[in-house]
BANU-321523 format. One record per residue (C-alpha): x, y, z; residue number from 1. Coordinates in steps of 0.25 Angstrom, whole numbers, plus 5000, padded with zeros to 4 digits. Example, Ala and Ser with C-alpha at 12.3 -4.5 7.8 and 13.67 -1.06 7.14 Angstrom:
BEGIN
R | 5049 | 4982 | 5031 | 1
R | 5055 | 4996 | 5029 | 2
This chain:
BEGIN
R | 4810 | 5224 | 5023 | 1
R | 4814 | 5216 | 5010 | 2
R | 4813 | 5202 | 5003 | 3
R | 4822 | 5191 | 5006 | 4
R | 4826 | 5185 | 4994 | 5
R | 4836 | 5171 | 4990 | 6
R | 4839 | 5171 | 4977 | 7
R | 4853 | 5163 | 4975 | 8
R | 4862 | 5177 | 4974 | 9
R | 4875 | 5181 | 4977 | 10
R | 4890 | 5180 | 4971 | 11
R | 4898 | 5171 | 4976 | 12
R | 4912 | 5167 | 4971 | 13
R | 4909 | 5179 | 4962 | 14
R | 4901 | 5171 | 4954 | 15
R | 4886 | 5175 | 4950 | 16
R | 4875 | 5168 | 4946 | 17
R | 4866 | 5178 | 4937 | 18
R | 4854 | 5171 | 4937 | 19
R | 4851 | 5168 | 4951 | 20
R | 4854 | 5183 | 4954 | 21
R | 4845 | 5188 | 4944 | 22
R | 4833 | 5182 | 4949 | 23
R | 4836 | 5187 | 4963 | 24
R | 4839 | 5202 | 4957 | 25
R | 4825 | 5200 | 4950 | 26
R | 4819 | 5199 | 4961 | 27
R | 4827 | 5209 | 4970 | 28
R | 4822 | 5220 | 4956 | 29
R | 4807 | 5214 | 4956 | 30
R | 4807 | 5215 | 4971 | 31
R | 4811 | 5229 | 4971 | 32
R | 4802 | 5234 | 4962 | 33
R | 4791 | 5230 | 4970 | 34
R | 4794 | 5237 | 4983 | 35
R | 4803 | 5225 | 4988 | 36
R | 4819 | 5224 | 4994 | 37
R | 4825 | 5210 | 4995 | 38
R | 4836 | 5205 | 5003 | 39
R | 4844 | 5193 | 4998 | 40
R | 4849 | 5183 | 5001 | 41
R | 4864 | 5178 | 4993 | 42
R | 4875 | 5171 | 4994 | 43
R | 4883 | 5183 | 4994 | 44
R | 4875 | 5193 | 5002 | 45
R | 4884 | 5208 | 5003 | 46
R | 4885 | 5203 | 4987 | 47
R | 4872 | 5202 | 4982 | 48
R | 4867 | 5212 | 4992 | 49
R | 4876 | 5222 | 4984 | 50
R | 4872 | 5217 | 4971 | 51
R | 4857 | 5219 | 4975 | 52
R | 4857 | 5229 | 4983 | 53
R | 4848 | 5220 | 4993 | 54
R | 4852 | 5216 | 5006 | 55
R | 4857 | 5201 | 5005 | 56
R | 4859 | 5191 | 5016 | 57
R | 4866 | 5176 | 5017 | 58
R | 4861 | 5164 | 5012 | 59
R | 4855 | 5154 | 5020 | 60
R | 4866 | 5144 | 5023 | 61
R | 4862 | 5131 | 5014 | 62
R | 4874 | 5133 | 5006 | 63
R | 4882 | 5121 | 5008 | 64
R | 4871 | 5112 | 5017 | 65
R | 4869 | 5097 | 5013 | 66
R | 4854 | 5097 | 5013 | 67
R | 4853 | 5090 | 5028 | 68
R | 4859 | 5102 | 5032 | 69
R | 4850 | 5113 | 5023 | 70
R | 4838 | 5105 | 5031 | 71
R | 4842 | 5110 | 5043 | 72
R | 4848 | 5122 | 5043 | 73
R | 4834 | 5123 | 5032 | 74
R | 4828 | 5123 | 5046 | 75
R | 4836 | 5129 | 5055 | 76
R | 4832 | 5144 | 5045 | 77
R | 4819 | 5140 | 5047 | 78
R | 4818 | 5139 | 5062 | 79
R | 4829 | 5151 | 5063 | 80
R | 4817 | 5160 | 5054 | 81
R | 4808 | 5155 | 5063 | 82
R | 4814 | 5160 | 5075 | 83
R | 4815 | 5143 | 5079 | 84
R | 4831 | 5144 | 5081 | 85
R | 4841 | 5154 | 5079 | 86
R | 4854 | 5153 | 5068 | 87
R | 4868 | 5153 | 5072 | 88
R | 4875 | 5164 | 5072 | 89
R | 4881 | 5167 | 5058 | 90
R | 4871 | 5160 | 5052 | 91
R | 4871 | 5166 | 5038 | 92
R | 4854 | 5163 | 5036 | 93
R | 4852 | 5173 | 5049 | 94
R | 4854 | 5186 | 5038 | 95
R | 4842 | 5178 | 5031 | 96
R | 4834 | 5177 | 5044 | 97
R | 4838 | 5192 | 5047 | 98
R | 4833 | 5196 | 5034 | 99
R | 4818 | 5189 | 5035 | 100
R | 4816 | 5198 | 5047 | 101
R | 4816 | 5209 | 5038 | 102
R | 4810 | 5201 | 5026 | 103
R | 4797 | 5204 | 5020 | 104
R | 4796 | 5191 | 5012 | 105
R | 4807 | 5180 | 5005 | 106
R | 4807 | 5180 | 4988 | 107
R | 4815 | 5165 | 4987 | 108
R | 4821 | 5170 | 4973 | 109
R | 4825 | 5163 | 4960 | 110
R | 4839 | 5157 | 4960 | 111
R | 4843 | 5146 | 4968 | 112
R | 4834 | 5138 | 4960 | 113
R | 4827 | 5126 | 4971 | 114
R | 4832 | 5112 | 4966 | 115
R | 4839 | 5102 | 4972 | 116
R | 4852 | 5103 | 4964 | 117
R | 4852 | 5117 | 4975 | 118
R | 4848 | 5112 | 4990 | 119
R | 4853 | 5124 | 4994 | 120
R | 4844 | 5134 | 4987 | 121
R | 4832 | 5126 | 4991 | 122
R | 4836 | 5126 | 5006 | 123
R | 4839 | 5141 | 5005 | 124
R | 4827 | 5145 | 4999 | 125
R | 4815 | 5135 | 5006 | 126
R | 4823 | 5141 | 5019 | 127
R | 4823 | 5154 | 5016 | 128
R | 4807 | 5151 | 5013 | 129
R | 4805 | 5143 | 5025 | 130
R | 4812 | 5154 | 5033 | 131
R | 4804 | 5166 | 5027 | 132
R | 4792 | 5156 | 5031 | 133
R | 4795 | 5157 | 5047 | 134
R | 4796 | 5171 | 5049 | 135
R | 4781 | 5172 | 5039 | 136
R | 4788 | 5178 | 5027 | 137
R | 4783 | 5178 | 5013 | 138
R | 4792 | 5169 | 5002 | 139
R | 4790 | 5170 | 4989 | 140
R | 4798 | 5162 | 4979 | 141
R | 4803 | 5165 | 4964 | 142
R | 4808 | 5161 | 4951 | 143
R | 4812 | 5148 | 4956 | 144
R | 4817 | 5134 | 4948 | 145
R | 4811 | 5123 | 4957 | 146
R | 4819 | 5110 | 4952 | 147
R | 4818 | 5103 | 4945 | 148
R | 4826 | 5093 | 4954 | 149
R | 4820 | 5094 | 4967 | 150
R | 4823 | 5083 | 4977 | 151
R | 4809 | 5080 | 4986 | 152
R | 4817 | 5088 | 4999 | 153
R | 4821 | 5100 | 4991 | 154
R | 4807 | 5100 | 4985 | 155
R | 4800 | 5100 | 4996 | 156
R | 4807 | 5113 | 5002 | 157
R | 4805 | 5119 | 4988 | 158
R | 4791 | 5115 | 4988 | 159
R | 4787 | 5120 | 5002 | 160
R | 4794 | 5133 | 5000 | 161
R | 4784 | 5137 | 4988 | 162
R | 4773 | 5132 | 4993 | 163
R | 4774 | 5142 | 5005 | 164
R | 4778 | 5152 | 4995 | 165
R | 4770 | 5165 | 4993 | 166
R | 4773 | 5165 | 4978 | 167
R | 4783 | 5154 | 4972 | 168
R | 4789 | 5158 | 4958 | 169
R | 4797 | 5150 | 4948 | 170
R | 4802 | 5152 | 4935 | 171
R | 4799 | 5138 | 4927 | 172
R | 4788 | 5129 | 4924 | 173
R | 4794 | 5118 | 4930 | 174
R | 4798 | 5126 | 4942 | 175
R | 4783 | 5130 | 4945 | 176
R | 4777 | 5114 | 4942 | 177
R | 4785 | 5109 | 4952 | 178
R | 4781 | 5120 | 4962 | 179
R | 4765 | 5119 | 4958 | 180
R | 4768 | 5103 | 4961 | 181
R | 4772 | 5109 | 4975 | 182
R | 4758 | 5114 | 4977 | 183
R | 4765 | 5127 | 4975 | 184
R | 4759 | 5141 | 4967 | 185
R | 4769 | 5145 | 4959 | 186
R | 4773 | 5155 | 4947 | 187
R | 4781 | 5151 | 4935 | 188
R | 4786 | 5163 | 4928 | 189
R | 4800 | 5169 | 4922 | 190
R | 4811 | 5170 | 4930 | 191
R | 4811 | 5181 | 4939 | 192
R | 4824 | 5188 | 4933 | 193
R | 4821 | 5187 | 4919 | 194
R | 4818 | 5203 | 4920 | 195
R | 4829 | 5203 | 4929 | 196
R | 4836 | 5218 | 4926 | 197
R | 4822 | 5222 | 4916 | 198
R | 4812 | 5232 | 4917 | 199
R | 4796 | 5231 | 4913 | 200
R | 4798 | 5229 | 4899 | 201
R | 4808 | 5220 | 4889 | 202
R | 4817 | 5226 | 4879 | 203
R | 4827 | 5231 | 4888 | 204
R | 4842 | 5233 | 4886 | 205
R | 4851 | 5231 | 4874 | 206
R | 4847 | 5224 | 4860 | 207
R | 4849 | 5210 | 4858 | 208
R | 4863 | 5204 | 4856 | 209
R | 4867 | 5193 | 4848 | 210
R | 4875 | 5187 | 4855 | 211
R | 4873 | 5171 | 4861 | 212
R | 4872 | 5174 | 4874 | 213
R | 4877 | 5160 | 4884 | 214
R | 4876 | 5157 | 4899 | 215
R | 4880 | 5142 | 4901 | 216
R | 4879 | 5133 | 4916 | 217
R | 4889 | 5125 | 4920 | 218
R | 4877 | 5116 | 4924 | 219
R | 4879 | 5104 | 4915 | 220
R | 4870 | 5095 | 4923 | 221
R | 4883 | 5085 | 4923 | 222
R | 4886 | 5086 | 4907 | 223
R | 4901 | 5084 | 4904 | 224
R | 4906 | 5099 | 4904 | 225
R | 4916 | 5099 | 4891 | 226
R | 4907 | 5093 | 4883 | 227
R | 4895 | 5103 | 4887 | 228
R | 4904 | 5114 | 4886 | 229
R | 4907 | 5111 | 4871 | 230
R | 4893 | 5108 | 4866 | 231
R | 4889 | 5121 | 4875 | 232
R | 4900 | 5129 | 4865 | 233
R | 4896 | 5120 | 4851 | 234
R | 4883 | 5128 | 4853 | 235
R | 4889 | 5143 | 4859 | 236
R | 4897 | 5140 | 4845 | 237
R | 4886 | 5139 | 4837 | 238
R | 4878 | 5149 | 4843 | 239
R | 4888 | 5159 | 4841 | 240
R | 4889 | 5155 | 4825 | 241
R | 4875 | 5155 | 4824 | 242
R | 4869 | 5168 | 4834 | 243
R | 4879 | 5177 | 4839 | 244
R | 4890 | 5178 | 4847 | 245
R | 4889 | 5171 | 4861 | 246
R | 4891 | 5177 | 4875 | 247
R | 4894 | 5170 | 4887 | 248
R | 4887 | 5172 | 4904 | 249
R | 4888 | 5167 | 4914 | 250
R | 4877 | 5168 | 4922 | 251
R | 4884 | 5159 | 4933 | 252
R | 4899 | 5166 | 4934 | 253
R | 4905 | 5176 | 4940 | 254
R | 4902 | 5190 | 4943 | 255
R | 4914 | 5197 | 4940 | 256
R | 4917 | 5200 | 4926 | 257
R | 4933 | 5198 | 4927 | 258
R | 4932 | 5183 | 4935 | 259
R | 4937 | 5170 | 4930 | 260
R | 4925 | 5162 | 4923 | 261
R | 4917 | 5154 | 4933 | 262
R | 4903 | 5147 | 4934 | 263
R | 4895 | 5148 | 4921 | 264
R | 4908 | 5159 | 4916 | 265
R | 4917 | 5146 | 4916 | 266
R | 4909 | 5138 | 4910 | 267
R | 4907 | 5149 | 4896 | 268
R | 4922 | 5151 | 4898 | 269
R | 4921 | 5137 | 4894 | 270
R | 4911 | 5135 | 4883 | 271
R | 4919 | 5148 | 4877 | 272
R | 4933 | 5140 | 4874 | 273
R | 4926 | 5130 | 4867 | 274
R | 4918 | 5138 | 4857 | 275
R | 4923 | 5143 | 4844 | 276
R | 4917 | 5155 | 4843 | 277
R | 4922 | 5167 | 4852 | 278
R | 4911 | 5170 | 4864 | 279
R | 4910 | 5182 | 4874 | 280
R | 4906 | 5183 | 4889 | 281
R | 4899 | 5193 | 4898 | 282
R | 4901 | 5191 | 4912 | 283
R | 4891 | 5187 | 4923 | 284
R | 4887 | 5200 | 4925 | 285
R | 4873 | 5202 | 4933 | 286
R | 4860 | 5196 | 4932 | 287
R | 4856 | 5209 | 4924 | 288
R | 4865 | 5209 | 4914 | 289
R | 4865 | 5195 | 4911 | 290
R | 4849 | 5197 | 4909 | 291
R | 4851 | 5208 | 4899 | 292
R | 4862 | 5198 | 4892 | 293
R | 4856 | 5189 | 4889 | 294
R | 4842 | 5196 | 4888 | 295
R | 4850 | 5202 | 4875 | 296
R | 4857 | 5191 | 4869 | 297
R | 4852 | 5184 | 4857 | 298
R | 4854 | 5170 | 4860 | 299
R | 4855 | 5164 | 4874 | 300
R | 4863 | 5151 | 4877 | 301
R | 4860 | 5145 | 4891 | 302
R | 4863 | 5135 | 4901 | 303
R | 4859 | 5146 | 4914 | 304
R | 4844 | 5150 | 4915 | 305
R | 4844 | 5164 | 4918 | 306
R | 4851 | 5169 | 4904 | 307
R | 4839 | 5164 | 4899 | 308
R | 4829 | 5170 | 4910 | 309
R | 4835 | 5183 | 4905 | 310
R | 4837 | 5182 | 4889 | 311
R | 4823 | 5173 | 4888 | 312
R | 4815 | 5184 | 4891 | 313
R | 4820 | 5193 | 4882 | 314
R | 4818 | 5183 | 4868 | 315
R | 4834 | 5180 | 4869 | 316
R | 4833 | 5164 | 4864 | 317
R | 4837 | 5155 | 4874 | 318
R | 4845 | 5142 | 4870 | 319
R | 4846 | 5136 | 4885 | 320
R | 4853 | 5124 | 4890 | 321
R | 4850 | 5115 | 4901 | 322
R | 4858 | 5106 | 4908 | 323
R | 4846 | 5099 | 4917 | 324
R | 4831 | 5098 | 4922 | 325
R | 4834 | 5110 | 4931 | 326
R | 4840 | 5118 | 4919 | 327
R | 4832 | 5114 | 4910 | 328
R | 4820 | 5117 | 4918 | 329
R | 4823 | 5132 | 4921 | 330
R | 4828 | 5134 | 4906 | 331
R | 4815 | 5130 | 4900 | 332
R | 4807 | 5137 | 4910 | 333
R | 4816 | 5150 | 4908 | 334
R | 4814 | 5150 | 4892 | 335
R | 4799 | 5145 | 4892 | 336
R | 4795 | 5157 | 4897 | 337
R | 4799 | 5163 | 4888 | 338
R | 4795 | 5153 | 4874 | 339
R | 4809 | 5148 | 4873 | 340
R | 4814 | 5133 | 4875 | 341
R | 4825 | 5131 | 4870 | 342
R | 4833 | 5122 | 4881 | 343
R | 4842 | 5113 | 4877 | 344
R | 4849 | 5103 | 4886 | 345
R | 4865 | 5103 | 4887 | 346
R | 4865 | 5088 | 4883 | 347
R | 4857 | 5094 | 4869 | 348
R | 4868 | 5106 | 4865 | 349
R | 4869 | 5098 | 4852 | 350
R | 4857 | 5102 | 4848 | 351
R | 4857 | 5117 | 4855 | 352
R | 4864 | 5121 | 4841 | 353
R | 4851 | 5121 | 4834 | 354
R | 4841 | 5125 | 4845 | 355
R | 4850 | 5138 | 4844 | 356
R | 4850 | 5143 | 4832 | 357
R | 4835 | 5140 | 4831 | 358
R | 4834 | 5150 | 4844 | 359
R | 4842 | 5159 | 4836 | 360
R | 4834 | 5159 | 4823 | 361
R | 4820 | 5162 | 4836 | 362
R | 4826 | 5176 | 4842 | 363
R | 4814 | 5182 | 4838 | 364
R | 4804 | 5171 | 4841 | 365
R | 4811 | 5171 | 4856 | 366
R | 4809 | 5185 | 4858 | 367
R | 4795 | 5185 | 4854 | 368
R | 4791 | 5175 | 4865 | 369
R | 4800 | 5180 | 4872 | 370
R | 4794 | 5195 | 4871 | 371
R | 4778 | 5188 | 4870 | 372
R | 4780 | 5183 | 4886 | 373
R | 4788 | 5195 | 4893 | 374
R | 4775 | 5204 | 4898 | 375
R | 4770 | 5192 | 4905 | 376
R | 4783 | 5187 | 4912 | 377
R | 4785 | 5200 | 4917 | 378
R | 4772 | 5203 | 4922 | 379
R | 4771 | 5190 | 4927 | 380
R | 4785 | 5192 | 4932 | 381
R | 4780 | 5206 | 4938 | 382
R | 4770 | 5199 | 4945 | 383
R | 4776 | 5189 | 4950 | 384
R | 4785 | 5198 | 4957 | 385
R | 4773 | 5207 | 4962 | 386
R | 4769 | 5194 | 4969 | 387
R | 4780 | 5193 | 4975 | 388
R | 4783 | 5207 | 4981 | 389
R | 4769 | 5206 | 4987 | 390
R | 4772 | 5193 | 4993 | 391
R | 4787 | 5197 | 5000 | 392
R | 4782 | 5213 | 5005 | 393
């Protein structure tokens, strides 16, 4: 028997999303060292099964559905799990039902953040939890961001899932506050992938470099792309002038190193073309290599979440660029765990070079603040995964 685990995984059209894959990989690793195997739910089951060496099944079939259709499908799948109806031949959710027959429990892993901007993730995860309850199986929710944008109906679904779970884990104070308002007993801790690929001791891996690592998201929250890309290029030229060589790494980009730039990698090329300083590109690669790259940089400039998750525990100063309330909640939460707070709005990029200079000069203090917190966060994370494993075995 294994733990049926849903994350936002699967390489589609050659694009990998490092952060979402990292949380699934961390869950696989943490449960494995505690004697539990998993079955993954993936957008590309064969690809994910080969990469993670675990069985994988397709998603539940909510992609592309309008909300009213998603409500009907959720009821259908819950009824099927309870034995009140049967699915049509070829329904992709049949594989999930079959996996539930062989599962000891369900883990709602990080990825597919539960906000109304992504209703497909809300319906997938709340429905899977309801299917598990219909089979009498325990459910644990881990590594989540809730909201901040949640319409009333979506909030009701997410709250019901969290209240019925044996344990609910979130990764920033704002999500914890929201969940407690729903009457959920919640654990707030660092992101599940914070220690991905590391052993029980810190300080592993190569010595830190002098690079300024850059990982950008194309989400500008409606701001003019041309102007925003220009301002980011100015900021990164200042980083190259005052800190060190600039290296771009896409967390949402081609899985193959020889592919045409797309996703974040295409944005990176546009910003690079606007810079007067030379820069380098590291292919997206995999989650473990991405974590190592972030942990060994001198400074990180990012509007993506997981580069900050990887860099901050290693004491790397981070300048995070927030596009809206959602990205600010996540980035502020990721940095706050480690004593950092340099989150700048994209509207304030003119002030960012001064913030960058302050960060570059504060490396020793940032490293000390992270080191002072490291053992406690590691211990808390270990206790969390012990409890998850006990609940799902």
